[in-house]
C-alpha positions, -999 to +999 in steps of 0.1 A: +000+000+001+011+034-007+010+056+017+001+093+015+024+122+037+006+143+060+012+171+036-007+161+008-037+167+027-032+197+046-010+221+020-026+246+002-035+227-036-007+247-054+019+236-033+003+205-027+005+191-062+040+202-067+052+183-037+030+152-035+044+144-067+075+139-059+064+129-029+053+098-048+082+091-072+103+067-064+133+086-083+138+113-101+161+095-126+131+067-134+103+097-139+086+106-170+085+137-184+048+144-191+039+150-231+032+181-249+007+191-259+003+186-299-005+210-324-043+211-327-044+200-286-073+213-263-063+215-229-099+209-207-084+210-165-056+195-161-057+166-188-052+170-224-080+163-251-055+157-284-061+132-323-094+137-341-122+163-334-156+165-351-171+198-362-174+218-332-212+225-345-212+185-352-201+180-316-224+202-297-253+184-316-237+146-305-240+162-268-273+175-272-286+142-293-265+121-263-288+145-234-323+137-254-317+107-253-310+098-212-334+122-206-363+094-227-344+059-215-351+076-182-387+083-190-395+051-204-374+037-176-391+053-150-361+073-131-365+107-110-358+134-131-329+143-104-317+107-122-320+116-151-302+146-150-270+129-135-268+108-162-267+140-185-238+154-162-213+120-168-223+119-197-211+155-204-186+149-187-172+121-202-171+137-235-150+165-220-122+138-221-131+118-247-133+119-289-167+114-298-147+093-331-133+073-306-166+063-284-201+054-294-229+085-283-250+057-278-236+029-258-219+056-238-252+072-226-271+040-221-237+037-200-244+071-180-279+061-177-270+028-160-251+042-142-270+077-131-299+046-119-277+035-091-264+065-082-291+078-076-309+047-058-335+043-082-313+007-099-328-006-133-318-040-142-294-034-174-315-056-198-344-030-194-322-005-198-309-022-231-343-031-240-350+008-237-322+019-261-331-004-290-367+012-290-356+045-289-329+035-315-357+019-338-381+048-333-355+068-341-348+051-375-385+051-383-388+085-386 
């Protein structure tokens, strides 16, 4: 088990980050340098979002569609509104650091509904969640 030094818990955030990183490393020689952002990379918080990105208007459309899908699935699953909102927050936070190109919007929204139902203590069986998303997909394809 790794023991976290006490100064990592009580020190101010900036000092804590610098001292805890050096305290957790076994030696400076074995440390790996941090990656340098490449061209076209967007820095979000402390994380780097690089690689293929859809156009900004396409990304916004996918975000809206994902949230609408979560809302519709939550209604069919009879989830409380707070669970649907939690699912939408999880969805948005996932795609702050991950790419729509690499991850399916439908699969992520399905996972977010399932996780949100458990977080908000209104659990639904995974089979029910899958069936609802399957039904929603067929309804969208008919339009």
